[in-house]
N, C-alpha and C positions, 0 to 999 in steps of 0.2 A: 480855360480846363472845365469840364463836366461839374467836378468836385469840388474845385475853388468856388464857383458860383452857388452850388448847392451849400455849402458851408455856411451860408451868408444867410440860410432860408432855416428857417423852425430850432435854432440852437436853444431858444429861451425852454424849449420844452424840456432839453435835456439834461441832466445832473453832470453827465460827464462828455466831451467832445474832445476824441485826438485825432489829431491827422499826420498822417506820413507819406511824404512824396516817395518814398520807396519803402514798400511793405515786407521786403525781405532784411531790413533791419530790426524789426518785431518777429516776423516766422523764426530767422535762425537762431535767436534767443530764445524763443518758446519749444523751439525743434532739440534744444539741449537739454530740457526738462520732459522731456514727453514719453515716458515710463509707464503711465500710468493714466484711463482716459479722463478724470477727472482733475481740476485744478482750481485752487481759490484764490480769486484777486482781491487784493486789498488795494485800495486808489487813494493816494492821499496828494497833497500838493506836490509834493515830492517828486512822485512818478507813481508807476506800476511795482507793485511786488506780487509775484505769481508764483504759489507754493503747490507743490506736488509733493505725495508723499506714500511709503510703503511698509506694510505690516508693522506700524511704530518702531521701526529700526532704521529707516531711512528718508531724511526731508532733502527736496529740492529747491533753493529758491533763487528765480530770475529778477534782477533788479533792475528797472528801465526807467532810468532817469527823465523827467517832464523835458529837460531840456534837447532830448532826442526828437521830440516831436516839433513840427511847425506850427501845429497849434495845440493847445492843451487847457482846457478849461475844465474848472471841477466848482460845483457851486455849495459842497459840503465838504464838511472836515476829512471824512472819509466815507468812503463807498466799499462796500463790499460784497461779492455775489461769486458763486461756485459754476461753472461752464463744463462742459466736456471738452476737453482740451482737443481731443483725435478731430473731433467736427470743427472745433475754430481754426485749427491748421489746415482742414482741407478747403475750407472757405478763404484762408488768407492766401493760398496757393490755386486759386481756383482758373487762373490765368496761366498755370503752369510753372510760376517762376523764372519768369525771362531772364536769361543771361546776357542776353544781346546789349551791347553797349549803346547806353543811350535809353533805352528801353526799359520802363519801370513801372509796376505797379502800383497807384496810388489808393491810400486807404483813409477813410474817415470813421471811425470806431465811436459809436453813441449807444448813453445807457440813460434811461429813463428814470431808474430808480428799483425799489425792492418790487418785484413779481413781474418784471419787465425784462423783453429779450435784450440781449446784445445786439444791437443792427451796426452792420458794416456795408458799409458802401466802398465797394473796388471800381476802380478805373483804369482801364489800359488802352491806348489807342482810340480815344472817344467811347469806348464800348463802358457801361456800368452797369456793375451787377450788385444786386442787394441782398444781403443776407441776413436772417434774425437767428439767433441762437437761443434757444430757452437756457434761462437761470435759474440756479436755486439758493435757497440759502446756505450760506457758506458755514461748513464745519469749520470747529475751533481747530486750528493745527496745532500740532505738538508742540511743545516749548521743550527743547532740547535743553536748555538751560548753560548754552555754551558761552560764557564771558569771558574777556580778556583776564579777570584776574585770576582765572583758572588756569590759564594756558600754562602748559610746563614745557613746551616744546614748539618751535615754527621755523621753517623754512620757506623760502622764496624761490623758485626755480624758474628757469627759461621752461616753457612749456615742450619744445622740441625734444628736450632731454628725456622729458617722462613718457613721449610717445614712442620713443627710443626703447626706453625701458619695457613698457608694454607689448611692444613688436616682440622683444628677446626672453621674456618671461613665460612660463607655461601658463595657458590659460585654462588647460584642462584642471589646475589646481583647484580646490574648494574654498579654499582660502588666500588671503594677502596678507603675508607676515609682514607687518612696518616694524622697524627699529630705528631710534633717533635716540644720539649722546653725544653726551660732550667729548667723547673720546672714540678712538677706532670701533666700531666703523662706521661711526658718525649718522649716516643716513643710508641705510639699507632696505630695499625690498626684496621679500623671499617667496617662491612657491614651491610647493610640496605635489607635483603632478603625475600624469603616466611616464614622463621621462625622466623622472628623478627631481632632484631639488634645485632650483635655482635662486641664485644672487643677482643683485644689483646693487652696487654701491657708489656711490658720491662722496669722494672728497670733500671739506668743508670749503676748503680753497676751489673747487673745482669753478672752471670760468660760466658752469650753467648755474651753478648758484649763488644767486643776487643777496640772499641773508641767511645769517646760521645763527638762529638762537635756540641754544640747546643747554637746558639745565640739569635736566637728568636724564638717566639712561630708561628708557620704557619702549618695551616691546610688547606691540598688541598684535592681533588678528582679528581682520575683517573678510565676511563672507563676500567670495567674490562675485556673486550674482546680484549683491549690493553696490558693487563698486562698478560694474561694466555700465551701467549707464550713465555714469559721471563721464565715459570717455566720448560722450558727444560734446559735451562743454569743452574736454581737453582738447579735440580736435579743431573748435574753433578759436581757441584762446592763445595769447601771446606769454602770458603769465600765469603760474601756478602758485598758492600760497597753500603749504603743508601745516596743519595745527593739530595738536594733540592738548588733552586737557588732563587734570587730574587722575579722570574716572577711565581713561584710555579713549575717549569720544574722538571721534576723526573731522575735523572739518577741512575741506578742499575748496578753495575760492579760487574763481577762475576770473581773469580779466580777459576782458574779452573786445575788440576793438571794430566797430563795425565800417560797413562799405564808406561811410562819410568820415572816417576817423575817429567817431564818439566812442566813448568808453562805456560798457556795461559789465554786470559783474552776475556770474552765477555760483550758486554756493550749494555744495553738498554737506549735508552732516550723517554721518554713519555711526551706528551704535556698534563697540566690539564684539567679537563672536567669543561669547563666556563659556561656549560647549566645548571648545576644543582642548584637549588636557596639556598640559606642559611637555615639551618634549624631555 
């Protein structure tokens, strides 16, 4: 295969080389956080962390472990850069993202350090395309200071049940209200849209509930416009962890299993909406 031959050449000049037999395993995860043009890449020996932010109120992180790649070589402890995520996804799907069984696009992604472009070698059916994307110095991502010691409530749901809830709630509502409680209603999603108020409840012993750890009753509201991008990750995932901390900040962590059965994570952090008065 052309890429396997090329991967033996010129590795010494790159600080990062990462190869995949099937580019969809990367592009699908990146699509799940593609709600803004630019993304911050932070690369360590553990793999890639890709961060996208919106208005200092929303942050999405995709975690792609080094084990996902057939080849993963990093010559520095940490490598960071910022790229246009829209352009990157266009390049990764340049062959159209084939869904034909047995046909996939191979990727070799290379980076030569500060100031250099991110270089992609893509191969499908013997045809190789080379893309070079300009990189920028990465901005410092927001620190939402979301630590496990401050988590007050946590549930883990099967993603299908949350997809069903979003299909039934009124998405014309400007906010989504989330209630988590050790007593009834346990876990409730509420909207207040053009069709009136809608509530979707989960009993704590529901078959869809894999974990229920609620220590106090919390009701928080979040802008629907901030939560809608996370539905891309929800669509890919099989499980979702929903956590709130003492400040009402929301963490949605999605477990995504790729075509090869390997696991990646996508996490969204969202600030509560403080401008909505209590009813």
